[in-house]
KOLMARLUM-275645 format. One record per residue (C-alpha): residue in three letters; x, y, z; residue number from 1. Coordinates in Angstrom, 1 decimal. Example, Ala and Ser with C-alpha at 12.3 -4.5 7.8 and 13.67 -1.06 7.14 Angstrom:
# residues 2
+------+--------+--------+--------+-------+
: tipa :     c1 :     c2 :     c3 : torke :
+------+--------+--------+--------+-------+
:  ala :   12.3 :   -4.5 :    7.8 :     1 :
:  ser :   13.7 :   -1.1 :    7.1 :     2 :
+------+--------+--------+--------+-------+
This chain:
# residues 78
+------+--------+--------+--------+-------+
: tipa :     c1 :     c2 :     c3 : torke :
+------+--------+--------+--------+-------+
:  met :    8.2 :   73.5 :   21.2 :     1 :
:  asn :    4.7 :   74.1 :   19.7 :     2 :
:  ala :    3.5 :   73.4 :   16.2 :     3 :
:  ser :    4.0 :   77.0 :   14.9 :     4 :
:  gln :    7.7 :   76.9 :   15.8 :     5 :
:  val :    8.2 :   73.7 :   13.8 :     6 :
:  ile :    6.4 :   75.0 :   10.7 :     7 :
:  asp :    8.3 :   78.3 :   10.6 :     8 :
:  arg :   11.7 :   76.7 :   10.4 :     9 :
:  pro :   13.4 :   75.1 :    7.4 :    10 :
:  phe :   12.8 :   71.3 :    7.1 :    11 :
:  gly :   16.4 :   70.4 :    8.1 :    12 :
:  leu :   16.2 :   72.5 :   11.2 :    13 :
:  ala :   12.7 :   71.4 :   12.4 :    14 :
:  arg :   14.1 :   69.5 :   15.4 :    15 :
:  ala :   17.4 :   71.4 :   15.9 :    16 :
:  ile :   18.3 :   72.7 :   19.3 :    17 :
:  pro :   20.5 :   75.7 :   20.2 :    18 :
:  val :   24.2 :   75.1 :   20.6 :    19 :
:  arg :   25.6 :   75.7 :   24.1 :    20 :
:  pro :   28.6 :   78.0 :   24.3 :    21 :
:  val :   31.9 :   76.4 :   25.2 :    22 :
:  ser :   34.9 :   78.0 :   26.8 :    23 :
:  asp :   37.9 :   78.5 :   24.5 :    24 :
:  pro :   40.7 :   76.0 :   25.3 :    25 :
:  tyr :   43.4 :   78.2 :   23.8 :    26 :
:  pro :   45.0 :   81.2 :   25.4 :    27 :
:  ala :   44.2 :   84.7 :   24.1 :    28 :
:  leu :   46.7 :   85.5 :   21.4 :    29 :
:  ala :   48.0 :   88.8 :   19.9 :    30 :
:  leu :   50.5 :   89.6 :   17.1 :    31 :
:  cys :   53.8 :   91.1 :   18.3 :    32 :
:  pro :   54.5 :   93.8 :   15.7 :    33 :
:  glu :   58.2 :   93.8 :   16.4 :    34 :
:  arg :   58.9 :   90.0 :   16.2 :    35 :
:  gln :   55.9 :   89.2 :   13.8 :    36 :
:  ile :   54.9 :   86.2 :   15.9 :    37 :
:  ser :   51.8 :   85.2 :   17.9 :    38 :
:  val :   52.3 :   85.8 :   21.6 :    39 :
:  thr :   50.0 :   85.0 :   24.6 :    40 :
:  val :   48.2 :   88.1 :   25.9 :    41 :
:  ala :   48.7 :   87.2 :   29.5 :    42 :
:  asp :   52.5 :   87.2 :   29.6 :    43 :
:  gly :   53.8 :   88.0 :   26.1 :    44 :
:  gln :   55.4 :   84.5 :   25.7 :    45 :
:  pro :   55.6 :   83.2 :   22.1 :    46 :
:  phe :   52.7 :   80.9 :   21.5 :    47 :
:  ile :   54.8 :   78.1 :   20.2 :    48 :
:  tyr :   56.3 :   77.7 :   23.6 :    49 :
:  ala :   53.0 :   77.6 :   25.4 :    50 :
:  pro :   52.3 :   74.3 :   27.2 :    51 :
:  ser :   49.0 :   73.8 :   25.3 :    52 :
:  met :   51.0 :   73.0 :   22.2 :    53 :
:  ala :   52.3 :   69.7 :   23.6 :    54 :
:  ser :   50.8 :   66.6 :   22.1 :    55 :
:  gln :   51.2 :   62.8 :   22.5 :    56 :
:  leu :   50.3 :   60.5 :   19.6 :    57 :
:  thr :   50.4 :   56.8 :   19.3 :    58 :
:  thr :   50.2 :   55.2 :   15.8 :    59 :
:  thr :   49.6 :   51.5 :   15.3 :    60 :
:  ala :   49.8 :   49.8 :   11.9 :    61 :
:  gln :   49.0 :   46.2 :   11.1 :    62 :
:  thr :   50.2 :   44.4 :    7.9 :    63 :
:  thr :   49.2 :   41.0 :    6.8 :    64 :
:  glu :   51.6 :   39.3 :    4.4 :    65 :
:  asp :   52.1 :   35.6 :    3.7 :    66 :
:  ser :   49.4 :   34.8 :    6.3 :    67 :
:  gln :   51.5 :   36.5 :    9.1 :    68 :
:  leu :   50.3 :   39.5 :   11.1 :    69 :
:  asp :   52.9 :   42.2 :   11.7 :    70 :
:  glu :   52.0 :   45.0 :   14.1 :    71 :
:  glu :   54.0 :   48.2 :   14.4 :    72 :
:  thr :   53.5 :   50.9 :   17.1 :    73 :
:  glu :   55.1 :   54.3 :   17.1 :    74 :
:  asn :   55.0 :   56.9 :   19.9 :    75 :
:  asp :   55.4 :   60.6 :   19.0 :    76 :
:  thr :   55.6 :   63.1 :   21.8 :    77 :
:  asp :   56.3 :   66.8 :   21.4 :    78 :
+------+--------+--------+--------+-------+
C-alpha cells in the first residue's frame, strides 16, 4: 500500500484490508407458496427438519452463598 492510498481513505479505514468471501453454511432456501414455510431448494424438505438446525448447548452456573460454592450444569440438545 503506497502513501496515496492511505491518504485517500477515511481515517478509520486507513489500514483496513478487504474481507475474504466465505461460503454460506446454510442450505439454499425458498418459500413454499402452498404451505407458507421455508423449504430447502435441493429437496423441498421443510427447513426446520434440516440437520443443520441441531444444536448442543451446555450451561454452567456458579453461586456462592454462605461461603459455599454451588455449581450447576445443564445440557440442552435439540
